[in-house]
C-alpha positions as CSV (number, residue, x, y, z in Angstrom):
1,X,35.3,-67.8,-12.9
2,X,34.9,-71.4,-14.3
3,X,32.3,-72.6,-12.7
4,X,30.3,-69.6,-12.8
5,X,30.6,-70.1,-17.1
6,X,29.6,-73.9,-16.5
7,X,26.1,-72.2,-14.3
8,X,25.6,-69.8,-17.2
9,X,26.0,-72.3,-20.1
10,X,23.4,-75.2,-17.7
11,X,21.0,-72.1,-17.7
12,X,21.0,-71.4,-21.3
13,X,20.4,-75.2,-21.3
14,X,18.1,-75.3,-19.6
15,X,15.8,-72.5,-20.8
16,X,16.6,-73.3,-24.8
17,X,14.7,-76.9,-23.5
18,X,12.0,-75.1,-21.7
19,X,11.8,-73.1,-24.7
20,X,11.3,-75.7,-26.9
21,X,9.0,-77.3,-24.3
22,X,6.9,-74.5,-24.6
23,X,6.8,-74.2,-27.9
24,X,5.3,-77.7,-28.7
25,X,3.0,-77.1,-25.7
26,X,1.6,-73.8,-27.8
27,X,1.5,-75.5,-31.1
28,X,-0.8,-78.0,-29.5
29,X,-2.8,-75.7,-28.1
30,X,-3.3,-73.5,-31.1
31,X,-3.9,-76.4,-33.6
32,X,-7.8,-77.0,-32.8
33,X,-8.3,-73.1,-32.0
34,X,-7.3,-71.9,-35.5
35,X,-7.7,-74.8,-37.6
36,X,-4.1,-74.9,-39.4
37,X,-2.7,-78.7,-39.4
38,X,0.0,-79.3,-37.2
39,X,3.1,-78.8,-39.2
40,X,2.2,-75.2,-41.3
41,X,1.3,-74.2,-37.2
42,X,4.6,-74.9,-36.2
43,X,6.2,-73.9,-39.0
44,X,4.8,-70.3,-38.4
45,X,5.1,-70.3,-34.6
46,X,8.8,-71.1,-34.8
47,X,10.0,-68.6,-36.3
48,X,7.8,-66.1,-34.5
49,X,8.9,-67.6,-31.6
50,X,12.7,-68.3,-32.0
51,X,13.1,-64.7,-33.2
52,X,10.2,-62.3,-30.9
53,X,9.0,-65.1,-27.9
54,X,12.5,-66.6,-26.7
55,X,13.3,-63.1,-25.0
56,X,10.9,-63.7,-22.7
57,X,11.1,-65.4,-19.6
58,X,10.4,-68.7,-20.4
59,X,9.3,-70.4,-17.0
60,X,6.5,-67.3,-17.0
61,X,5.6,-68.3,-20.7
62,X,5.1,-72.1,-19.0
63,X,3.1,-70.6,-16.3
64,X,0.4,-69.2,-18.6
65,X,0.6,-72.2,-21.2
66,X,-0.2,-74.2,-17.8
67,X,-3.0,-72.1,-16.9
68,X,-4.5,-72.4,-20.6
69,X,-4.5,-76.2,-20.4
70,X,-6.2,-76.9,-16.9
71,X,-9.1,-78.7,-17.3
72,X,-12.5,-77.4,-15.1
73,X,-12.5,-80.8,-14.0
74,X,-9.9,-79.6,-11.6
75,X,-12.7,-77.5,-10.0
76,X,-15.6,-79.3,-9.8
77,X,-15.3,-80.4,-6.7
78,X,-14.9,-77.7,-4.6
79,X,-18.2,-76.1,-6.5
80,X,-20.2,-79.4,-5.9
81,X,-19.0,-79.3,-1.8
82,X,-20.4,-75.6,-1.6
83,X,-23.3,-76.4,-4.1
84,X,-24.3,-79.5,-0.9
85,X,-24.1,-77.0,1.5
86,X,-26.2,-74.5,0.2
87,X,-23.6,-71.7,-0.4
88,X,-23.9,-71.2,-3.9
89,X,-27.8,-71.8,-5.1
90,X,-30.5,-69.5,-4.0
91,X,-34.2,-70.2,-3.8
92,X,-36.0,-70.5,-7.1
93,X,-38.6,-68.0,-6.4
94,X,-39.3,-65.1,-7.1
95,X,-37.0,-63.3,-4.4
96,X,-35.9,-59.9,-4.4
97,X,-32.2,-60.4,-5.4
98,X,-29.1,-58.2,-3.8
99,X,-27.2,-58.1,-7.1
100,X,-23.9,-56.2,-7.2
101,X,-22.1,-55.5,-11.0
102,X,-18.8,-54.6,-10.8
103,X,-18.3,-53.0,-14.8
104,X,-15.2,-52.0,-16.5
105,X,-17.7,-49.9,-18.6
106,X,-19.8,-47.7,-17.6
107,X,-23.3,-48.6,-18.8
108,X,-23.9,-45.8,-21.3
109,X,-25.8,-45.8,-25.2
110,X,-22.2,-44.4,-26.5
111,X,-21.0,-47.9,-27.1
112,X,-22.2,-51.5,-27.6
113,X,-21.2,-53.1,-24.5
114,X,-22.3,-50.3,-22.2
115,X,-25.7,-50.0,-23.9
116,X,-26.0,-53.8,-23.3
117,X,-25.4,-53.4,-19.4
118,X,-27.8,-50.6,-19.4
119,X,-30.8,-52.6,-20.5
120,X,-30.4,-55.1,-18.3
121,X,-30.1,-52.8,-15.3
122,X,-32.9,-51.2,-16.7
123,X,-34.8,-54.6,-16.6
124,X,-33.8,-56.2,-13.7
125,X,-34.0,-52.9,-11.5
126,X,-37.8,-53.6,-11.3
127,X,-37.7,-56.8,-9.1
128,X,-34.0,-56.5,-7.7
129,X,-31.7,-54.2,-5.9
130,X,-29.3,-53.6,-7.8
131,X,-25.3,-51.8,-6.9
132,X,-23.1,-50.9,-9.2
133,X,-19.3,-50.6,-8.8
134,X,-17.6,-49.3,-12.3
135,X,-15.2,-46.3,-13.8
136,X,-16.4,-43.3,-15.2
137,X,-15.3,-41.4,-18.3
138,X,-17.4,-37.9,-18.4
139,X,-16.5,-37.2,-21.5
140,X,-19.1,-40.7,-23.3
141,X,-21.2,-41.4,-20.0
142,X,-22.2,-38.1,-18.3
143,X,-25.3,-38.2,-20.2
144,X,-26.0,-41.2,-19.1
145,X,-25.0,-41.1,-15.2
146,X,-28.8,-39.7,-14.1
147,X,-30.6,-42.2,-15.7
148,X,-28.1,-45.0,-13.8
149,X,-28.6,-43.3,-10.6
150,X,-32.4,-43.6,-10.6
151,X,-32.1,-47.6,-11.5
152,X,-29.4,-48.7,-8.8
153,X,-29.6,-48.3,-5.3
154,X,-26.1,-47.6,-4.8
155,X,-23.0,-46.3,-7.5
156,X,-19.7,-46.2,-6.9
157,X,-16.9,-44.6,-9.8
158,X,-13.8,-45.6,-9.4
159,X,-10.8,-47.0,-10.8
160,X,-11.7,-50.6,-10.0
161,X,-9.4,-50.6,-6.8
162,X,-9.9,-53.3,-4.1
163,X,-8.8,-51.1,-1.5
164,X,-11.4,-48.2,-2.6
165,X,-14.3,-51.3,-2.6
166,X,-13.4,-52.2,0.5
167,X,-13.8,-48.3,1.8
168,X,-17.1,-48.4,0.2
169,X,-18.2,-51.7,1.6
170,X,-17.0,-50.5,5.0
171,X,-18.7,-46.9,4.7
172,X,-22.2,-48.8,4.5
173,X,-21.1,-51.4,6.9
174,X,-21.9,-54.3,4.2
175,X,-20.5,-57.9,5.4
176,X,-19.2,-60.6,3.2
177,X,-21.9,-62.5,1.4
178,X,-24.5,-59.8,2.1
179,X,-25.3,-60.1,-2.3
180,X,-26.9,-62.6,-3.4
181,X,-24.7,-62.5,-6.5
182,X,-21.5,-60.5,-7.9
183,X,-21.2,-60.1,-11.5
184,X,-17.8,-59.4,-12.8
185,X,-18.0,-57.7,-16.5
186,X,-14.9,-57.1,-18.5
187,X,-11.6,-58.3,-18.9
188,X,-10.5,-55.6,-16.6
189,X,-12.3,-56.5,-13.7
190,X,-10.9,-59.9,-13.2
191,X,-7.7,-58.9,-11.0
192,X,-10.6,-58.3,-8.4
193,X,-12.6,-61.2,-8.3
194,X,-10.2,-62.7,-5.8
195,X,-10.5,-60.0,-3.5
196,X,-14.1,-59.1,-3.5
197,X,-15.9,-62.2,-4.5
198,X,-16.6,-63.4,-1.0
199,X,-19.1,-60.5,-0.5
200,X,-21.1,-62.1,-2.7
201,X,-22.9,-66.1,-2.3
202,X,-22.6,-66.4,-6.1
203,X,-20.0,-64.9,-8.4
204,X,-20.6,-64.7,-12.5
205,X,-17.7,-63.5,-14.7
206,X,-19.5,-62.0,-18.5
207,X,-16.9,-62.0,-21.0
208,X,-18.9,-59.3,-23.2
209,X,-15.9,-59.9,-25.6
210,X,-13.9,-62.7,-25.6
211,X,-10.8,-61.0,-26.4
212,X,-8.3,-64.0,-25.8
213,X,-9.9,-64.9,-29.2
214,X,-9.9,-61.4,-30.7
215,X,-6.2,-61.4,-30.0
216,X,-6.1,-64.7,-32.0
217,X,-7.9,-63.8,-34.5
218,X,-5.1,-60.9,-35.1
219,X,-2.4,-63.0,-35.0
220,X,-4.0,-65.3,-37.9
221,X,-4.4,-62.2,-40.0
222,X,-0.8,-60.6,-39.2
223,X,1.6,-63.5,-39.1
224,X,2.4,-63.9,-43.0
225,X,3.0,-60.0,-43.4
226,X,3.9,-58.7,-39.8
227,X,5.7,-61.2,-37.7
228,X,6.1,-58.5,-35.3
229,X,3.0,-57.5,-34.8
230,X,1.9,-61.2,-34.2
231,X,4.3,-61.8,-31.8
232,X,3.0,-59.2,-30.2
233,X,-0.4,-60.7,-30.7
234,X,0.4,-63.8,-29.5
235,X,1.7,-62.5,-25.9
236,X,-1.5,-60.8,-25.8
237,X,-3.5,-63.9,-26.1
238,X,-1.5,-65.7,-23.8
239,X,-1.9,-63.1,-20.7
240,X,-5.6,-62.5,-21.9
241,X,-6.7,-66.3,-22.3
242,X,-5.0,-67.1,-18.7
243,X,-7.1,-63.9,-17.0
244,X,-10.2,-64.9,-18.9
245,X,-9.7,-68.9,-17.8
246,X,-9.0,-67.8,-14.2
247,X,-12.0,-66.2,-14.0
248,X,-14.4,-68.3,-15.3
249,X,-12.3,-71.1,-13.1
250,X,-13.2,-69.2,-10.1
251,X,-16.6,-67.9,-10.7
252,X,-19.4,-70.1,-10.2
253,X,-20.7,-69.6,-13.7
254,X,-19.8,-67.6,-17.2
255,X,-21.1,-65.6,-19.8
256,X,-20.5,-65.4,-23.0
257,X,-22.2,-62.9,-25.6
258,X,-22.3,-65.6,-28.7
259,X,-21.9,-69.2,-29.0
260,X,-18.7,-68.9,-31.1
261,X,-17.1,-67.1,-27.9
262,X,-18.4,-69.8,-25.7
263,X,-16.9,-72.4,-27.9
264,X,-13.7,-71.0,-28.3
265,X,-13.4,-71.4,-24.0
266,X,-14.7,-74.6,-24.2
267,X,-12.3,-75.6,-26.7
268,X,-9.7,-74.8,-23.7
269,X,-11.7,-77.7,-21.3
270,X,-14.3,-74.8,-20.0
271,X,-17.8,-76.4,-19.7
272,X,-20.8,-75.0,-18.5
273,X,-20.8,-71.6,-20.2
274,X,-23.9,-69.7,-20.5
275,X,-24.9,-68.2,-23.7
276,X,-26.7,-64.7,-23.2
277,X,-26.7,-62.5,-26.3
278,X,-26.9,-59.0,-26.7
279,X,-30.3,-58.4,-27.4
280,X,-32.2,-55.1,-29.3
281,X,-32.7,-52.3,-26.6
282,X,-36.3,-51.6,-26.3
283,X,-35.4,-47.7,-24.7
284,X,-33.1,-46.2,-27.3
285,X,-34.1,-48.7,-30.3
286,X,-37.4,-50.6,-30.8
287,X,-39.4,-47.4,-29.3
288,X,-37.9,-45.5,-31.6
289,X,-38.9,-47.8,-34.9
290,X,-41.8,-46.5,-37.2
291,X,-42.8,-49.6,-38.3
292,X,-45.0,-48.2,-40.7
293,X,-43.2,-44.9,-42.4
294,X,-39.5,-45.5,-41.6
295,X,-39.0,-46.5,-45.5
296,X,-40.4,-43.0,-46.6
297,X,-37.5,-41.4,-45.0
298,X,-34.9,-43.8,-46.9
299,X,-31.8,-41.7,-49.3
300,X,-31.4,-43.5,-52.4
301,X,-27.7,-45.0,-52.7
302,X,-26.9,-44.6,-49.4
303,X,-24.5,-47.1,-47.0
304,X,-23.9,-46.3,-43.5
305,X,-21.8,-47.7,-40.4
306,X,-22.3,-47.1,-36.9
307,X,-19.7,-47.7,-34.5
308,X,-18.1,-46.6,-31.1
309,X,-14.3,-45.8,-32.5
310,X,-12.1,-45.8,-29.4
311,X,-12.4,-49.9,-29.9
312,X,-9.9,-50.4,-32.8
313,X,-12.1,-53.2,-34.7
314,X,-14.1,-50.8,-35.6
315,X,-11.4,-48.4,-36.9
316,X,-9.7,-51.3,-38.5
317,X,-13.2,-52.5,-40.1
318,X,-13.8,-49.4,-41.5
319,X,-10.0,-48.0,-42.6
320,X,-10.5,-51.6,-44.6
321,X,-14.0,-50.3,-46.6
322,X,-12.5,-47.4,-47.6
323,X,-8.9,-48.9,-48.5
324,X,-10.8,-52.0,-50.9
325,X,-14.7,-51.5,-51.4
326,X,-15.3,-47.8,-51.5
327,X,-14.2,-47.2,-54.9
328,X,-15.5,-50.0,-56.3
329,X,-19.0,-48.9,-55.7
330,X,-18.3,-45.1,-56.2
331,X,-17.0,-46.0,-60.1
332,X,-20.4,-48.2,-60.4
333,X,-22.7,-46.1,-58.9
334,X,-21.6,-42.3,-59.2
335,X,-24.3,-40.7,-56.7
336,X,-23.6,-43.0,-53.6
337,X,-22.2,-41.7,-50.0
338,X,-21.4,-43.6,-47.0
339,X,-21.9,-41.9,-44.2
340,X,-20.3,-42.7,-40.6
341,X,-21.8,-42.4,-37.2
342,X,-21.2,-42.8,-34.0
343,X,-18.8,-41.3,-31.4
344,X,-14.7,-42.0,-30.6
345,X,-11.4,-41.1,-32.4
346,X,-11.3,-40.7,-36.4
347,X,-8.9,-38.1,-36.5
348,X,-6.7,-40.2,-38.7
349,X,-9.1,-42.3,-40.9
350,X,-10.7,-38.3,-41.6
351,X,-7.4,-37.2,-42.6
352,X,-6.5,-39.8,-45.0
353,X,-10.0,-39.3,-47.1
354,X,-10.9,-35.5,-46.4
355,X,-11.0,-34.8,-49.7
356,X,-13.4,-37.2,-50.5
357,X,-16.7,-35.6,-51.1
358,X,-18.9,-39.3,-51.3
359,X,-17.9,-39.9,-47.3
360,X,-19.8,-38.3,-44.9
361,X,-18.6,-38.2,-41.0
362,X,-21.8,-37.5,-38.9
363,X,-20.3,-38.2,-35.7
364,X,-21.9,-38.8,-32.3
365,X,-26.1,-39.1,-32.6
366,X,-28.4,-38.6,-30.0
367,X,-31.2,-41.0,-31.6
368,X,-29.7,-44.1,-33.4
369,X,-32.9,-44.8,-35.6
370,X,-33.5,-41.2,-36.5
371,X,-30.3,-41.3,-37.9
372,X,-29.9,-44.3,-39.5
373,X,-33.4,-44.9,-41.2
374,X,-32.3,-42.4,-44.1
375,X,-29.8,-45.3,-45.5
376,X,-30.8,-47.6,-47.9
377,X,-28.1,-50.6,-46.6
378,X,-25.8,-50.9,-43.4
379,X,-22.6,-52.8,-43.2
380,X,-20.4,-54.6,-40.7
381,X,-17.0,-55.0,-42.6
382,X,-15.2,-55.9,-39.7
383,X,-12.2,-58.0,-40.2
384,X,-10.7,-58.5,-36.5
385,X,-12.5,-59.1,-32.9
386,X,-14.6,-60.5,-30.8
387,X,-18.1,-60.7,-29.0
388,X,-21.1,-59.6,-30.7
389,X,-21.9,-57.0,-33.1
390,X,-24.6,-55.2,-32.0
391,X,-25.1,-53.1,-34.5
392,X,-26.2,-56.2,-36.8
393,X,-28.9,-56.4,-34.6
394,X,-29.7,-52.2,-34.5
395,X,-29.6,-52.5,-38.4
396,X,-32.1,-55.0,-38.6
397,X,-34.2,-53.2,-36.1
398,X,-34.3,-50.3,-37.7
399,X,-35.4,-52.3,-41.1
400,X,-32.4,-52.0,-43.4
401,X,-30.3,-55.0,-44.6
402,X,-26.6,-55.9,-43.8
403,X,-23.6,-56.6,-45.3
404,X,-21.1,-58.0,-43.7
405,X,-17.9,-59.9,-42.9
406,X,-17.8,-63.1,-41.8
407,X,-16.2,-61.9,-38.8
408,X,-18.7,-59.4,-38.3
409,X,-21.6,-61.5,-38.2
410,X,-19.6,-64.4,-36.3
411,X,-21.4,-66.4,-33.7
412,X,-24.8,-64.5,-34.4
413,X,-28.1,-66.3,-36.1
414,X,-28.0,-64.7,-39.3
415,X,-28.3,-67.0,-42.1
416,X,-26.7,-66.1,-45.4
417,X,-28.7,-64.9,-48.7
418,X,-31.9,-65.0,-45.9
419,X,-31.2,-62.6,-43.2
420,X,-28.0,-60.7,-43.6
421,X,-25.1,-60.9,-46.9
422,X,-22.0,-61.9,-46.0
423,X,-19.0,-61.5,-47.8
424,X,-15.0,-61.7,-47.2
425,X,-13.4,-60.5,-50.3
426,X,-13.5,-56.7,-51.1
427,X,-15.1,-57.5,-54.7
428,X,-17.5,-59.4,-53.4
429,X,-18.3,-56.8,-50.8
430,X,-18.7,-54.0,-53.3
431,X,-20.7,-56.2,-55.3
432,X,-23.4,-57.5,-52.6
433,X,-24.3,-53.4,-51.8
434,X,-24.0,-52.9,-56.0
435,X,-26.8,-55.5,-55.7
436,X,-28.8,-54.7,-52.9
437,X,-28.4,-51.0,-54.3
438,X,-30.5,-52.1,-57.0
439,X,-32.6,-55.3,-56.3
440,X,-35.6,-54.1,-54.1
441,X,-36.7,-58.1,-54.2
442,X,-33.4,-58.9,-52.6
443,X,-33.5,-55.8,-50.3
444,X,-36.6,-56.8,-48.8
445,X,-36.0,-60.5,-48.5
446,X,-33.1,-60.0,-46.4
447,X,-34.9,-56.7,-44.5
448,X,-37.3,-58.9,-43.4
449,X,-35.3,-62.2,-42.8
450,X,-33.3,-60.3,-40.2
451,X,-36.4,-59.0,-38.4
452,X,-37.4,-62.4,-37.9
453,X,-34.4,-63.2,-36.1
454,X,-34.1,-60.4,-33.7
455,X,-37.4,-60.8,-32.9
456,X,-36.5,-64.9,-32.8
457,X,-33.3,-64.4,-30.9
458,X,-32.6,-61.0,-29.6
459,X,-34.8,-59.9,-27.3
460,X,-34.2,-58.9,-23.6
461,X,-37.8,-60.0,-22.5
462,X,-36.8,-63.9,-23.3
463,X,-32.9,-63.3,-22.5
464,X,-33.5,-61.9,-18.9
465,X,-35.1,-64.2,-17.1
466,X,-32.5,-66.5,-18.0
467,X,-30.1,-64.4,-16.7
468,X,-32.2,-63.9,-13.3
469,X,-32.1,-68.0,-13.3
470,X,-28.2,-68.0,-13.6
471,X,-28.0,-65.4,-11.0
472,X,-30.0,-67.8,-9.1
473,X,-27.6,-71.0,-10.0
474,X,-30.5,-72.6,-11.5
475,X,-29.3,-72.1,-15.2
């Protein structure tokens, strides 16, 4: 019995020592990412760690932290040898590529990430062979299925299972290294990478959103008022950061959609992440824009928001707007109305604001441009999340100025006061909307500046050729 107690005491002592080491390591990792001074972050983390995270398996936490601290240089030798052997770089000619896209989201215009992938497949399919392995949700994706079947050579709809994938390959007599490149998109495809990447000569991991960065942003928002939620955010940061880092290290190339997402991973020791931004869809947006007559449809004092509401940052942003901004504008402009566009579950918010006649819930729309054109101003009141806000580019293409938070426009090429209006404090956000509603000269200047931004930076005709070169290993 005495021996047992001694062993238990020794184990607890070792666990306590490891927990302190893990805390110090976590402080060192987060200090440059968050931008706080080391004393401030250590004080904050100590309370959260000791109250919540210390109950976790500290050996597992140590392993996660080791992955996050790992540097890409550890993996470069293997990559260099492969390239010298000719296994990774494809010929830089106009050869037709055999591309497999493994996606954790179906290519659909119902949500920004899905529309991005749909645009990319539409562009690539003219010159390359595309196979697609993806998940499918009949409620959101059925309207796009027939179109996708026309664009890809072969399609498999499943829950992203390596067993199912192998059956798909064997049923078509496909051998390893058949594909020139496999592009893994979204975090939920990461477990498949080590199991199926050998079916391609090259592999790419695309972060349509840097999920670990999103959780770290959530942590910085919650740590003061909700320590338990902040601890959950921190745990998810560790988990998703390990997944993203492993994927980017194992694959030949990595893709981010904004400079901020790419920069976040560079802070964690990963170089060579290429930025391929989400551009404006030609078939769903640009082909429907009426540059000459679109402004005739504007309804005075209207403000709109477009989003996919099964993605929580859009719901959080809408709630923040209604709680902090909306009433200020109603009091100043009594005939102002706010219009909510897009698909997803808004039952909770509608229940909270069901009696407010100035809020109009439009819901799912068939034509984004025709729906947004009547709005005088469009907004991106986002308070969390990462990745690119495709809605801002869509607003700009329609010819409507945008008021956004800093997080909403993070990593994009818009400049405050020239091509967008940025405000983070509720009063500033409300005043920015009021000024744009009343000031036609300012409205025109922001609108014209925004159009210049999408023409210069968010054009698929420029970015798809870069993606092709990336697939070949030449970018």
